C-alpha positions as CSV (number, residue, x, y, z in Angstrom):
1,M,40.4,-53.3,61.4
2,T,39.6,-49.8,60.2
3,N,42.0,-47.1,61.2
4,I,40.0,-44.4,62.8
5,R,42.6,-41.8,61.9
6,N,41.8,-42.5,58.2
7,F,38.1,-41.8,58.7
8,S,38.3,-38.2,57.4
9,P,36.0,-35.3,58.6
10,F,34.6,-35.2,55.0
11,R,33.5,-38.8,55.3
12,S,32.1,-38.1,58.7
13,T,30.1,-35.3,57.3
14,L,28.8,-37.5,54.5
15,L,27.8,-40.2,57.0
16,I,26.0,-37.7,59.2
17,L,24.2,-36.2,56.3
18,G,23.2,-39.7,55.0
19,L,21.9,-40.6,58.4
20,L,19.9,-37.4,58.6
21,M,18.4,-37.9,55.1
22,L,17.6,-41.6,55.7
23,P,14.3,-41.1,57.5
24,P,12.8,-38.6,55.0
25,L,14.0,-40.8,52.1
26,L,12.4,-43.9,53.6
27,L,9.2,-41.9,54.2
28,A,9.2,-40.7,50.6
29,A,9.8,-44.2,49.4
30,A,6.8,-45.4,51.4
31,L,4.6,-42.6,50.4
32,L,5.5,-42.1,46.7
33,Q,5.2,-44.6,43.9
34,S,6.3,-44.6,40.3
35,A,2.8,-45.3,38.8
36,P,-0.7,-44.1,39.6
37,S,-3.2,-46.5,41.2
38,V,-6.0,-44.8,39.2
39,P,-4.8,-44.4,35.6
40,G,-7.4,-41.9,34.4
41,N,-10.8,-40.3,35.0
42,P,-13.9,-40.8,32.8
43,T,-14.0,-38.8,29.6
44,L,-16.1,-35.6,30.1
45,D,-17.6,-35.3,26.6
46,N,-21.1,-33.9,25.9
47,P,-22.9,-37.2,26.7
48,A,-21.1,-37.4,30.0
49,I,-22.0,-33.7,30.9
50,N,-25.6,-34.4,29.9
51,T,-25.6,-37.4,32.2
52,I,-24.4,-35.3,35.1
53,E,-27.1,-32.7,34.4
54,Q,-29.8,-35.4,34.3
55,L,-28.5,-36.9,37.6
56,I,-29.0,-33.5,39.3
57,V,-32.6,-33.3,38.0
58,D,-33.4,-37.0,38.7
59,N,-32.1,-36.8,42.2
60,G,-33.4,-33.3,43.1
61,P,-36.8,-32.4,44.6
62,A,-39.7,-31.4,42.4
63,S,-39.9,-28.1,44.3
64,I,-36.5,-26.6,45.1
65,S,-38.1,-24.0,47.4
66,S,-40.2,-26.5,49.5
67,P,-38.7,-28.6,52.3
68,G,-39.1,-32.3,52.3
69,E,-37.4,-35.7,52.1
70,V,-35.0,-36.4,49.2
71,I,-33.6,-39.8,48.4
72,L,-30.5,-39.9,46.1
73,H,-29.5,-43.0,44.2
74,L,-26.1,-43.2,42.6
75,D,-24.1,-46.1,41.2
76,A,-20.3,-46.3,41.0
77,G,-20.2,-45.1,37.4
78,E,-22.2,-42.0,38.2
79,L,-20.1,-41.3,41.3
80,N,-16.9,-41.5,39.3
81,L,-18.4,-39.2,36.7
82,L,-19.3,-36.7,39.3
83,A,-15.8,-37.0,40.9
84,A,-14.1,-36.5,37.5
85,F,-16.2,-33.3,36.9
86,L,-15.4,-31.9,40.3
87,L,-11.7,-32.5,40.0
88,Q,-11.7,-31.0,36.5
89,N,-13.2,-27.8,37.8
90,I,-11.2,-27.4,41.1
91,P,-8.1,-25.2,40.5
92,G,-4.9,-27.3,40.8
93,M,-6.8,-30.6,40.8
94,Q,-7.1,-31.2,37.1
95,D,-4.3,-33.9,37.1
96,V,-5.7,-35.8,40.1
97,T,-7.5,-39.1,39.2
98,A,-10.2,-40.8,41.4
99,D,-12.0,-44.0,41.6
100,V,-15.0,-45.1,43.8
101,A,-16.0,-48.7,44.2
102,L,-19.3,-49.6,46.0
103,M,-19.8,-52.7,48.0
104,Q,-22.1,-54.0,50.7
105,G,-21.7,-51.7,53.7
106,S,-18.9,-49.5,52.5
107,A,-17.2,-47.8,49.6
108,R,-13.5,-47.9,48.5
109,V,-12.0,-44.6,47.4
110,A,-8.7,-44.2,45.6
111,L,-6.9,-41.0,44.5
112,S,-3.7,-40.6,42.5
113,M,-1.9,-37.2,42.7
114,P,1.1,-36.7,40.4
115,L,4.2,-35.0,41.8
116,P,6.7,-34.0,39.1
117,T,10.4,-34.3,40.0
118,P,13.5,-33.6,37.9
119,L,14.0,-37.3,37.1
120,Q,10.4,-38.6,36.8
121,T,6.8,-38.0,37.9
122,L,6.0,-39.8,41.1
123,Y,2.5,-40.4,42.5
124,L,0.9,-40.1,45.9
125,N,-1.7,-42.9,45.8
126,V,-4.3,-42.5,48.5
127,H,-6.7,-45.4,49.4
128,A,-9.4,-45.3,52.0
129,R,-12.7,-47.0,53.0
130,V,-15.9,-45.1,53.9
131,R,-18.8,-46.5,55.8
132,E,-21.9,-45.3,57.6
133,Q,-21.5,-45.0,61.4
134,G,-23.8,-43.4,63.9
135,G,-25.8,-41.5,61.3
136,G,-22.6,-40.1,59.7
137,L,-19.7,-41.2,57.5
138,D,-16.6,-42.9,58.9
139,I,-13.2,-43.0,57.1
140,Y,-11.1,-46.0,58.0
141,A,-8.3,-48.2,56.5
142,L,-6.5,-45.1,55.1
143,R,-3.3,-45.8,53.3
144,L,-0.9,-43.2,51.8
145,G,1.2,-45.0,49.2
146,R,2.5,-48.1,51.1
147,L,2.1,-46.4,54.5
148,P,-1.0,-47.3,56.5
149,V,-2.4,-44.6,58.7
150,P,-3.9,-45.7,62.0
151,D,-7.7,-45.2,62.3
152,A,-7.2,-43.4,65.6
153,L,-4.9,-40.9,64.0
154,V,-7.4,-40.3,61.1
155,H,-10.2,-39.7,63.6
156,Y,-8.0,-37.4,65.7
157,L,-7.0,-35.3,62.7
158,I,-10.7,-35.0,61.6
159,A,-11.7,-34.0,65.1
160,R,-8.9,-31.4,65.3
161,A,-10.0,-29.9,61.9
162,Q,-13.6,-29.7,63.0
163,A,-12.5,-28.0,66.3
164,R,-10.5,-25.5,64.4
165,M,-13.4,-24.7,62.1
166,A,-15.7,-24.3,65.0
167,N,-13.4,-21.8,66.6
168,A,-12.6,-19.9,63.4
169,Y,-16.0,-20.0,61.7
170,V,-18.7,-18.1,63.6
171,N,-21.5,-19.9,61.6
172,Y,-20.0,-23.4,61.9
173,Q,-23.3,-24.5,63.5
174,E,-25.0,-24.1,60.1
175,L,-22.6,-26.7,58.7
176,V,-23.4,-29.0,61.6
177,N,-27.1,-28.6,60.9
178,L,-26.5,-29.4,57.3
179,Q,-24.6,-32.6,58.3
180,Q,-27.4,-33.5,60.6
181,S,-29.9,-33.2,57.7
182,L,-28.2,-36.4,56.3
183,R,-30.5,-39.0,57.8
184,Q,-29.2,-42.2,56.3
185,V,-26.4,-43.4,54.0
186,R,-26.6,-46.9,52.7
187,F,-23.9,-48.7,50.7
188,D,-25.0,-51.6,48.6
189,D,-23.4,-53.6,45.8
190,N,-22.8,-50.8,43.2
191,L,-25.4,-48.5,44.7
192,L,-25.2,-45.6,47.1
193,E,-28.5,-44.4,48.7
194,I,-28.6,-41.1,50.6
195,T,-31.7,-40.0,52.5
196,L,-31.7,-36.3,53.6
197,D,-34.0,-33.6,54.7
198,W,-34.2,-30.9,52.0
199,D,-34.3,-27.6,53.8
200,P,-34.0,-24.7,51.3
201,A,-33.7,-22.1,54.0
202,L,-30.8,-24.0,55.6
203,L,-29.1,-24.5,52.3
204,A,-29.4,-20.8,51.5
205,R,-27.8,-19.9,54.8
206,V,-25.0,-22.3,54.3
207,Q,-24.4,-21.1,50.8
208,T,-24.3,-17.5,52.0
209,Q,-21.9,-18.3,54.8
210,A,-19.7,-20.4,52.6
211,E,-19.4,-17.5,50.1
212,Q,-18.4,-15.2,53.0
213,L,-15.9,-17.7,54.3
214,F,-14.0,-17.8,51.0
215,L,-14.1,-14.0,50.4
216,S,-11.0,-12.2,51.6
217,A,-11.3,-8.7,53.2
218,E,-10.0,-7.3,49.9
219,D,-12.7,-9.3,47.9
220,K,-15.4,-7.9,50.2
221,A,-14.1,-4.3,49.8
222,R,-14.0,-4.6,46.0
223,I,-17.6,-6.0,45.9
224,V,-18.8,-3.2,48.2
225,H,-17.0,-0.6,46.0
226,Y,-18.7,-1.8,42.8
227,F,-22.0,-2.2,44.5
228,G,-21.7,1.4,45.6
229,R,-21.0,2.4,42.0
230,I,-24.2,0.5,40.9
231,V,-26.2,2.3,43.5
232,A,-24.9,5.7,42.3
233,I,-25.7,4.9,38.7
234,V,-29.2,3.7,39.6
235,E,-29.8,6.8,41.6
236,A,-28.8,9.0,38.6
237,Q,-31.7,7.5,36.5
238,A,-34.9,9.5,36.0
239,P,-37.1,9.5,39.1
240,E,-40.0,8.0,37.1
241,A,-37.9,5.1,35.7
242,S,-38.8,1.6,36.8
243,S,-36.3,-0.3,34.7
244,M,-33.0,0.1,32.9
245,S,-30.9,-1.8,30.4
246,L,-28.0,-3.9,31.7
247,S,-25.8,-2.0,29.3
248,L,-26.2,1.2,31.5
249,L,-24.4,-0.7,34.3
250,L,-22.0,-2.9,32.4
251,V,-20.2,-0.1,30.5
252,P,-19.4,2.3,33.4
253,L,-18.5,-0.6,35.8
254,F,-16.0,-2.1,33.4
255,E,-14.7,1.4,32.7
256,E,-14.0,1.8,36.4
257,A,-12.4,-1.7,36.5
258,R,-10.1,-0.7,33.6
259,E,-9.0,2.5,35.4
260,R,-8.3,0.7,38.6
261,S,-6.3,-1.9,36.7
262,R,-4.3,0.8,35.1
263,E,-3.5,2.1,38.5
264,G,-2.0,-1.2,39.5
265,A,-5.0,-3.3,40.6
266,D,-5.4,-6.9,39.5
267,P,-7.7,-6.9,36.5
268,I,-8.9,-10.5,37.2
269,A,-9.9,-9.6,40.7
270,E,-11.6,-6.3,39.7
271,N,-13.6,-8.1,37.0
272,R,-14.7,-10.9,39.3
273,S,-15.8,-8.5,42.1
274,L,-17.6,-6.3,39.5
275,L,-19.6,-9.3,38.2
276,Q,-20.4,-10.5,41.8
277,A,-21.7,-7.1,42.7
278,L,-23.7,-6.8,39.5
279,S,-25.3,-10.2,40.2
280,L,-26.1,-9.2,43.8
281,Y,-28.0,-6.1,42.6
282,V,-29.8,-7.6,39.6
283,N,-31.0,-10.6,41.6
284,E,-31.9,-8.4,44.6
285,S,-29.6,-10.3,47.0
286,D,-28.9,-9.2,50.5
287,L,-25.7,-7.2,50.9
288,S,-25.9,-7.0,54.8
289,Q,-23.3,-9.8,55.2
290,L,-20.7,-7.6,53.4
291,V,-21.2,-4.2,54.9
292,E,-21.3,-2.7,58.3
293,P,-22.5,0.7,59.6
294,P,-22.0,3.6,59.2
295,G,-23.3,4.4,55.8
296,A,-24.6,0.8,55.1
297,A,-28.3,1.6,54.7
298,A,-27.9,2.9,51.2
299,L,-26.2,-0.3,50.1
300,I,-28.5,-2.7,52.0
301,T,-31.7,-1.1,50.9
302,P,-30.8,0.7,47.6
303,R,-33.2,2.0,45.0
304,R,-34.4,-1.0,43.0
305,L,-34.9,-0.8,39.3
306,A,-35.6,-3.8,37.1
307,V,-32.4,-4.4,35.1
308,T,-33.3,-5.9,31.7
309,I,-31.9,-7.4,28.5
310,Q,-34.2,-7.1,25.5
311,H,-36.8,-5.6,28.0
312,R,-36.8,-8.8,30.0
313,P,-35.6,-8.8,33.6
314,D,-35.3,-12.6,33.6
315,L,-32.7,-12.6,30.9
316,A,-30.6,-10.1,32.9
317,Q,-30.9,-12.3,36.0
318,H,-29.8,-15.4,34.0
319,F,-26.9,-13.4,32.4
320,T,-25.5,-11.8,35.5
321,S,-25.9,-15.0,37.7
322,S,-24.0,-17.1,35.1
323,A,-21.3,-14.4,34.6
324,A,-20.7,-14.2,38.4
325,M,-20.7,-18.0,38.8
326,S,-18.3,-18.5,35.8
327,A,-16.0,-15.8,37.2
328,T,-16.0,-17.4,40.7
329,I,-16.2,-21.1,40.2
330,G,-15.5,-21.6,36.5
331,E,-17.5,-21.8,33.3
332,G,-17.9,-25.6,33.4
333,V,-19.7,-25.6,36.8
334,A,-21.8,-22.5,35.8
335,G,-22.8,-24.2,32.5
336,L,-23.7,-27.4,34.3
337,L,-25.9,-25.7,36.9
338,S,-27.7,-23.5,34.4
339,T,-28.5,-26.3,32.0
340,S,-29.6,-28.5,34.9
341,K,-32.0,-25.8,36.0
342,E,-33.5,-25.7,32.5
343,V,-34.0,-29.5,32.5
344,H,-35.6,-29.2,36.0
345,D,-37.9,-26.5,34.7
346,A,-38.9,-28.7,31.7
347,R,-40.0,-31.4,34.1
348,Y,-41.5,-29.4,37.0
349,R,-42.0,-25.7,36.1
350,T,-42.2,-23.4,33.1
351,G,-40.4,-25.6,30.6
352,F,-37.0,-25.8,28.9
353,S,-36.1,-22.3,27.6
354,F,-33.5,-21.8,24.9
355,S,-33.8,-18.1,25.6
356,D,-32.7,-18.6,29.2
357,L,-30.0,-21.0,28.1
358,T,-28.7,-18.4,25.7
359,A,-28.5,-15.8,28.4
360,N,-26.8,-18.3,30.7
361,S,-24.3,-19.2,28.1
362,A,-23.5,-15.6,27.1
363,G,-23.1,-14.6,30.7
364,A,-20.8,-17.6,31.4
365,A,-18.7,-16.8,28.4
366,L,-18.3,-13.2,29.5
367,G,-17.5,-14.2,33.1
368,N,-14.9,-16.8,31.9
369,K,-13.1,-14.4,29.5
370,A,-13.2,-11.6,32.1
371,T,-11.2,-13.8,34.6
372,A,-9.3,-16.4,32.5
373,S,-6.0,-14.5,32.5
374,I,-4.6,-11.0,33.0
375,E,-4.5,-10.5,29.2
376,E,-8.0,-11.7,28.6
377,A,-9.3,-9.7,31.6
378,Q,-7.9,-6.6,30.1
379,Q,-9.3,-7.5,26.7
380,M,-12.8,-7.9,28.2
381,Q,-12.5,-4.5,29.9
382,A,-11.7,-3.0,26.5
383,G,-14.4,-5.1,24.8
384,V,-17.2,-4.0,27.1
385,L,-16.3,-0.3,26.5
386,R,-17.1,-0.9,22.8
387,I,-20.7,-1.9,23.5
388,Q,-23.2,0.1,21.5
389,A,-26.2,-2.1,22.0
390,E,-27.4,-5.2,23.9
391,A,-26.8,-7.3,20.8
392,D,-23.1,-6.7,21.3
393,Y,-23.0,-9.1,24.3
394,M,-26.3,-11.0,24.1
395,P,-27.8,-12.6,21.0
396,P,-31.5,-11.7,20.3
397,V,-33.9,-14.3,21.5
398,S,-37.6,-15.1,21.3
399,R,-40.0,-13.0,23.3
400,D,-41.9,-16.1,24.2
401,Y,-41.5,-16.7,28.0
402,A,-43.0,-20.3,27.8
403,G,-40.5,-23.1,27.4
404,L,-40.8,-26.7,26.2
405,S,-42.2,-29.3,28.6
406,E,-40.2,-32.5,29.1
407,N,-42.6,-34.3,26.7
408,D,-42.5,-31.6,24.1
409,F,-38.7,-31.4,24.3
410,S,-38.4,-35.2,23.8
411,A,-40.8,-35.1,20.8
412,Q,-38.7,-32.4,19.2
413,Y,-35.2,-33.3,20.1
414,T,-35.4,-36.9,21.5
415,D,-32.7,-36.1,24.1
416,R,-29.8,-33.8,24.8
417,N,-27.4,-36.1,23.0
418,S,-29.3,-35.9,19.7
419,E,-27.8,-34.3,16.6
420,A,-30.8,-31.8,16.5
421,Y,-30.2,-30.6,20.0
422,M,-26.4,-30.4,19.6
423,A,-26.8,-28.5,16.4
424,R,-29.0,-26.0,18.3
425,I,-26.5,-25.6,21.1
426,N,-23.6,-25.2,18.7
427,A,-25.5,-22.5,16.8
428,I,-26.0,-20.6,20.1
429,E,-22.3,-21.0,21.0
430,E,-21.2,-19.8,17.6
431,E,-23.5,-16.8,17.8
432,I,-22.1,-15.9,21.2
433,A,-18.5,-16.2,20.1
434,S,-19.2,-13.8,17.2
435,L,-20.5,-11.0,19.5
436,A,-18.7,-7.7,19.4
437,V,-17.7,-7.9,23.1
438,F,-15.5,-11.0,22.3
439,R,-13.9,-9.7,19.1
440,Q,-10.5,-8.2,19.1
441,P,-10.3,-4.5,18.1
């Protein structure tokens, strides 16, 4: 029989600590595993990116600006490719792997998230099923590691999250309307079919509200500040002027960003807000969501001049849009969307334009370098101040506005995986990399 007097206070403390640590240790053992259930994502090489771009075009409406019904068809391989691309371009998610399997009536989704520890890397493996229910999507059979999560708890947590968003987000109804535009989701063996009502006006409103949702008060203040500087620069142009070179805005704006950074501001945030404000002005976007009276009229309805590169407003629009997108959501997403638009234009509109693609690529490169790190943000501020001509940040392109139709593109390049096309793209990228704005002093 154990002598209680020999059971020292030290041992008692260890026992109590052990009992207290047992529940979290058991929980961790149930949640975390030594190996990922999804070993890796599909390789995102050039053919894979081209496939994603083609998916966007093939599943998009012929007229982006016209409402109508759209039916999307995606197989499991395409869904996994899209998932890999999204994870690769979401900050902090690059190490997460995903796998989607489609079957009759539902989809099986698996995620593996690495969690480094001092001894070894452990993994949170998430498994769930998704099915159509009542015109929407239902998540069920959720499992975190070895721990099953009751469906009732999953539905409760989703409802709580929706309620919190409804209370915190004044335009939450826009997201509800967007969800309701999803008319039907059908899961089949290795095929996902989505039928939705394409409403450009609703999508534009949701995009605008989403942008506002993820902008902090400091972000909005910086954008408004730089937009005000743009308005002042435009007002200083000759009264008879109807256009101006983008250089006349880029140089003084980056000079301002450099001065603010030297005074202690974050150069990445300054550059990003600068490019966002520049895109808003060049593309004549509405600033009313960002500013309030008094004194808002000058910003909401400023003097409008056509901002140009090589005397072309369209090139400045492409350049600034891609620069702002790259600075905000990453160069990968910006490049994907811009190329997809050119492929869409080749099929439905004015044709595939290498001039537009060059402006997109140059803008994306500038936006990426301007926000990649503090050091590169400062280098870009100094680089823009060395601009003497538009050719310092944008390669000269053809003055021909007409692009290649889909048939003409196929006849000349076969497809976007061909050696001829890749040689053309590589030449454009090399020319952009050699521009003065990217060179070290």
